[in-house]
N, C-alpha and C positions, 0 to 999 in steps of 0.2 A: 337570429333574431332581427325583426323588423320593427319600425314604427307605423303606426296607423292612425289616420285621420277619422274622426268620429262626427256624430250628430251636429256638434256645435260649429262646425266649419262655416266661416265667413266669407270665405273665397277673396280674403285681402290680399292673399299670395305673397305675403312675406316669406312664408316658408320655402317658396319655389326658388328665390334669390339665395336663401341660406344653405340650400342642399348643396354639398359639394359634389354630388354625383348625378346631379340633373334626374332625379327619379321620381318627381312629383307631377302629376298631369290633372286634367288637361291645361296646357299652356300654349298661347299663340306667340308667334316672333314680335307681335306688337306689345306684349305683356298682359293682354286681356287673358281671361279664363272662361270663353263662351263654352256652350255646349252641355254643361252639366250644371246642377245645384250645389255641388261640394267639390273637392279636391280629393286625389287619391294618391297613395304612395305604393310604388312597386316594390314588393316584398322580396322579389328575386335580386334587385338591385341595391337596395338599402343597406349601408354599412353600419348601422346601430350607431351613428355619431350622435345624434339627439339634437343637432343643430335646427331641424325644423321645430321640435317641441320647445326649444329655447325661444324661438322667434315667433311663434304663432301667438297673436294678441288676444285670444279667447281659449286657450288652454284645451284646445280640441284635439291634440295629438298625444298619443300614449305609446310606450313600449308595448308590444303584444303580449307581454308578460304581466303588465300593469293594468290592463283593460278592466273596467269594472264589468261585474256579470252582465248587466243590461246592455252593454256595449261590445260584448264579445263578438257579435255577428260581423262587427265592422272589419275584422279581420279578413274575412272571407269576401265581405263587399270590395274592400280595397283590391284584393287579388284578383275578384271577378272582372273588375274594370280592364285590368292589364292583360287577361285571357282574350278580351275581346279588341283590344287596342294595345298591340305590343310596343314596349318602350322604343322611341325613336330618340336619338340622342341631339343635342345641340340645337333646340329650338329657340332658345332665349339667347339675344345678343348681351354681351357684358354691358353692364351699366356704366356710364361716364359721369363724372361730376360736372355740372354746368359751372361756366366762369362766373366769378363774382362780378358784381357791379358796384359802382361808387354808391354809398349810402344815399337814399333818396333819389335816384335816377328812375326808379320804378316803384310807384305806390300804387297798390291795389286795393279796391273796396271789394269785400266779399258780403252779399246779402244773404243771411241765413246762418245757422250754427249748426246744422245737422251733419251727418256723416259726409255728404258730398262737399259741403262747404268746409268741413275740416281737413278732409284730404287736400283740397284746392289750396286752402292756406297753408298747409305743412308743406306740400309740394313747392309753393312759391319760396317758401322761407328756407328751403335748401340751398338757394341760390344767394350766397353772399351779398348784402345791400340792398336786397328787396325788402321793401316795407308792407305789411299787410294789415289792414283794418277789419273786423269783422263785425256785423252788425246783426242783432236779434232781438226780436220784438219781447220774448220772455227773459226774465232775468236770470234763466238757466241756459247752458248750451246744449248739444249733442241731439236734438230734435227726436227722431223716432228711436234712437238708442235708449233715451231716458224714457220717453212717452209711448213707445210703440212695442219694444220688445217686451214678451210677456214675463211678469215678475218671478217666473220659476227658471227662467234662463239667465242667471247671474253671470254665467261664463261668458255668454254673448255679449252682456253689457260691459264687460271688461275689455272690449277692445278700444276704448276710449285712453286706455294707458300709452299707445302708440303715439297720441299728440303731446302728452306731457312736455316733452323737451323742446319741441318746436313752439309751444305756446307759452314757453317760460322766456323766450327769446325777447330781448328789448325792441326789437323791430316789428313786434306783434301787439296791434292795438286791439282791445277787446271792449265791445260797446253793446253789452246786453242791456235789456229792458229800452231798446230804442228802435221804433218801429218807423221803417221807409214809408213815406206816404203820410205819415202823422208828424213825426218829431223832425224827419228831415226828408228831402225830396231827392229823386234821381238827380236832378240839376246840382243840389248841393254836393251829392258825393263825386259827381264828375268835375265839379269845379276845383276839387280838392285831392282828386287821384287821377292817375293816369289811364286806369281801367276800372271797370266794375263788372265783377261775375256775380250773377244771379244764381242762388242754390236754394230756391223757395220751396221745393218739394211739389207734392200733388196733394193737397189737402182735401179736396172735394171728393166725396163718395158718389159713385155712379148709382144712378136710380133704377128700379126695377122696372118702372113703367107698366104697371098692372094695377087693375082697380082695387081699391081699398089701402094703398099704400100710406094714405095720410093717417090711417086709424092710430090711436095711441097704442102702445104695444109693438109698433114695428119702428127699427132704429138701424142706422148704420153700423155695423160692427165696429167701425173706427170710433165711433162715439163711445161705446161700450170700452174699448181698449183704452181710450184717454181717460175715461171715467176710472177704471181699475188702477191705471198707472198714475194718477194725481194730476193729469193735466189741468192747468187752471181753467182752461176753456169749457171741460167738461164734468167739473165736479159737482155741479148742480143737477146732472141727469138724474133721472129716476127710471130704473129698469123694473118691471114686474117679475119678480122671482117665486110667485105665490103658486104657480101652476107646477106640474109634475113634468112637463116638456117643453123644451125650446127647439126652434128649428133656425138653423144657419143656412142661408142661401149661398152657396159656394163651396170650394173645398180646398182652397189655397192654405197656406201656412197661417195667415191670420184667422182663418175659420178653425183650423185645429187648435191654434192658442185659445181662442174664446172658448171652445168646448172644453178643453182642459180645466181653465179657470172656473167655468160654470159648475164642474162636477168634483173639484178638488175639496178635500175637506179642511176645516178650519186649521188643526195642526199642520198639514202642508202648506197652507197659505202663510203661517205665521212664519215660516222659514224663508220668506221671500220679502221684497220690499214693495209688495201690494199697498195701495194708499189705505188708511185706516177705515175711511167711511166705506170702502168697497169690501174690506176684510169683514165688517160687522154685518153688512147687507147679505154677502155670500154665506157667512155662518147661519143665517136664518132662511136661506133658501131652500125651497122644497123641490128643487129640479131634479129629477132622477135619471132623465132621458135627454140626450141632445142628438136631433136627426141633423145630420150634415148632408145637403142636398147638391147634388150634381146634375146639370142637364146631359152630360156625356156620360161614357161609361169609365170603368176603373183605369183604362190604358191612358185616358186624357186627364186623370186627376191631377189637380195643379199643385198639390202639397209636394214637398220635397221627400226623398227616400228616407233621410235621417229623422225629419218630424213624423212621417208615418210609422216608422219603426218604433219610435220611442212611445208611441200609444200603447203598444203591446206589454210595456212594461209598467203601466199606472195601477197602483195597487186598488182593488176594489172597484175596477171599471172593465166591462167587457167591451170589446170592439166588434160590432155586427156588420157584415156586408150584406146589402141588399140590392141585387140587379146587376146585370152586366157581365160580360164575357171577362173570364179571369185567366184564360190561356194565352201564353205569349205568342206573338207572330216573329217569323224569321227576321224580319225587319226591324223589330224593336230595339231601342238602344239598351243598354246596361241597366240605367237606372229604373226605366219602365219596366224591363223584365223583372227586376228584383222586387219593384213595387207590386207587381201582380202576384209574384210568389209569396210575399208577405200577405196579401188579401187573401189568397187562397188558404194560408195558415189561419188568418182570423177566422175566415168563414168555417173552418173545420174544428175549431176550438168549441168545447162544450162551455155553455154557459153557466155561471155560477149564480144560484138563487140569492137574491138580496143584493148582488152587485148593481152599480149603476151602469149605464149603457152609452156608448157613442154609436150611433146608428148611421153607416154611409149609404145614402140612397142614390143609386145611380140611375142614369137615363130618365130623370124626372125634372119637369120644369114647373116652376110657379106661374099660376094663371090669376090668382085672386087672393088677397088677404080678406078673409072673411070675419064678419063682425057687424054689429050695429053701432054701439058706441065705443067700443074698443076691439082690439085683436082676439078673435076667438079661435080661429083657425086659418091654415093656409091650404087653398086648393092647389092640387097640383096634377098634371097630366103625364102619364107615362110616354116617353118617347119611344113608342114601338107601334106596330102596325094596328094594333087594336085601340092605341090612344086612350087607355082607361083614365078615368079621372076619379079623385077621391080627395076627401078633406083630412089634413093631418091636424087634429086638434092641439091647439097651444095657444098660449097668451102672450108667448114672446117670440117675435121673428126678427132675427138680425141678418142684414143683408152684407155679404162679403165678397161683392163682384167686382171690385177694382176700384181704382181711384182716378182721379183727374186733376191736372194743375189749374189753377185760376189764373185769370188774366193778369199781367203785371203792368200797372200804370206806365204809359209812354213806350210800352215794347210792342212789337208785333205778337199775335196770338192765333194759334190753330185751335179753333174751338172742337173740332172732331177728334183730335188726338189729345187736346188739353195740354199743348205744349208750346213753348215758344221756338218758332223757326229758327233753325241754325245750320250752319255748315261747319262741322267739326269743333263745335262749340262757339263760333262766331255768331252772333244773333245777325239775322238777314232780314231785310224788308221783303216787300211783296215781289219786287223783281229779282230777289235772290242776291241782291248787293248787301255785303256787311254793313252793319252800322259800326263806324269805327270806335273802338273801345269798350263795346258792350258784349259780354259773354253769357254763356249759361253753363251750368252743369248739374247732374243728378236728375230726379225724376221730371223736372220741369224741362229738362233737355231731351231725354229719351223715353219718357213715360215710366209708369209706375211697374217696372220689372226689375229683377235682380235682388240680390241679398246686398247685405252691408257692404261687403268688400268689393262688391261690383262697382261701387263708387270710386274706387281708387284708380282704376283704369279710365273711368269716364271723365274723372278731374284731370288726370294726366293728359289725356287728350286736349282738354280745353287749356290747360296750363301751357301746353306746348304750341297751340295756336297764339295764344297771348304773346308769348315769348318770341314765337316767328314774327308777329306784327311790331313788337317792340324793336328788334333787330333791323326790320325793314323801315323804321323810322315813322311808322303809322301812329304810334302813341307819343311822339314826341313833341311835348307843348309845355310851357311853363305853368307850374302851379304853385300856390302858396305852401309854406312849410306846415309842419304838422301842429305846431303852436297855433297857427292862425285857424285851423280847423277846430281845435279844442276850444277857442274863444268862440267860434261861432255855435258849437253846440251848447255851451253855456249860455249864450244870448238867447238861444230858442228855448232855454229853461229845461233842456235835456236831463233826466234822472237816471243817467247811464249807470249801470253796474260794470266795473271793470273785472279782469281776472281774478284779482286778488279777492273783490266781492264774491265771485262764484265760489272761489276755493273756502271762504268762509261759509257759506251755504252749505256746501259739500261737507265740510267738516262737521258742521253742526248736525245735519242729517245722518251721518254715520254714528256721531256720538249718541243721538237718541236712539238709533238702532241698536248700538251696543247695550243700552240700558234696558231694551227690550228683546235682547237676544236675537235680533234681526239685522239683515245687511244695513240697512238705513230705514228711517222713518221720514217720509218726505213731508215738505212743505207743500201745500195744495193752493195757497193763494199769493198773488202777486206781493201784496203788501207784507206778508210775512218773510217772503224771501228778500224783498228790499231792505226791511228792517233788519234782517240778520245780516245782509252784506254790508250795512252801515255801521255794526258794532265794532 
C-alpha cells in the first residue's frame, strides 16, 4: 500500500522533509519544488508509514485505500510521474537548526500578512532571540489564503495551521489594521527594526487592452474573487448575473475557480464560507454556461492538473472542449500529457440535457468587448490561418490574465514585470547595489506565479540573505526597544488589532458558521472586524 498526493497539494513541501525514505518529488537540493504544479509519491518506494499525511498542512495526502472516488485517479497520476522520472535518492540535504541570538539582537518588520509574509515570519522565528513584527492594513491575516482561495477549497485554506505555533511566540508582534504609508512610514519601520521585508503581493490585475473594456459588465476576475470571498475592498461590487452566459478570458486556476463558483448551486455553496451577499446573488443567477477562453491550445493551458481533473466530478456540470490539438507530443512533460488525456476524455463524454456547461475555447483571442452602454458580447478571433471572427453573446466578461505588483513608496520598481528589483531577496537600486536592510518576498519579488507553498522556498531564500547580511554586520545598528515603538504607534493614533484580536474575529466567524452549519460566516466590513476584536 502507498500514500497518494491529490488535488489540494499546495507544494509547501513539509511532506518531503517528513518522508523517511525520501520518495516525494520533485525536490531540488535548495529545497525548492520547481517544475510541476504539485508533488508526487513514488508508490514503489513508499513504506506506508503515513508521516507525510500527518505533516501535510492541507490534508492532500491519502492512503491509496482511502482515496475518495473522485480522487481515485491520483494513484495513477502519482505513479505516472515516476515512470517518467525514476526516483533518485539523496536530493535533499539534512536540515540544521540555526544558532540562537540574544533576544533583540535582530528585529525584523514584515509588511503584509499573506502566505509569503507568514512563511518569512515563521522562518525568522525558528531562530531563537529574533523578534518579528508583522504589519497588515486589514484587521485579518493570511491574504489570498483568506480572500483568494475558492470557498469550496476549505482543505487548502487549512494551510494556515502551520503558523499557529510560531505566531503564539512572545517574540511575534502582530499589527493588523495598520497600513504602511498611512499609519506608519518605511522610515518609521526602519528606525525601530534592523531590517524590513516587503511581502505585499501583486494586487493589480492586468488589462486586456482591447476596445470596449471600459464598458460595465467587464471586470477583473480578481474583483469577483474578492467579492465572493468577502474582502472588504470588494463587497460593494455588482456583477450582472442575469444572462445565461459568462465569459472568462484566461484559463489558469483562478479562471477555473470563478467558473465553478458561477455554476455551483445554492446547496453546494452553503457548505462553504462564501460571503453572504455573494451567496444570495449567486442563488438568483441565471448563468448556465461559462466560456473559458484561451489564446493558445490545450497543451499550454495554465490551469493545474488537479484543478482540471476536479471539473470532471462537478455534479450537474458538463465540461466541453472546443478547439486545439489534444494529442500529446513525445517531449510533453507528465502533467501536460495527463491534462491532454483528461481533455480527450472530456471531449468524448456525452452531454447531459439540462446540465450547466463549462466550455473551454482554445486558440481564441479577445479583440473587442461589444456593446453600447454596457457589455453585450465579446468579439474573438480564432488563432488559425483563416482568422475567423465571431461575437460570443454575454453580459459578463471577467479577465483572468494575471496580476502585477504595485510600486512601493520609496522602493525601486520595475513597471514591466510589476516587481521590486532584487538579488536573492535583497532590494537593489538601479545600479544593482543592495539597499541595506530592505528585502522582498512573494509575488512582489518573483511575480504572480506559483501556488501557496511556493512562497515557502521564496521566503526561505530571502530570510537566508537577511541572516547572511546580519552575520556580515550589514544590519548592525542601534535601535530603540519594542516599548518605544509601541509608544510611537500609540502617538500616531494607530488602531492596531493584535493576534489576540484576530483570534477573537476568527472564533466569532466560526461560531456564526456553526450556527448556520457552515465552516464560518465572515465579517465583510473593517468596522465589524475591529469591533469584534475589541470585545
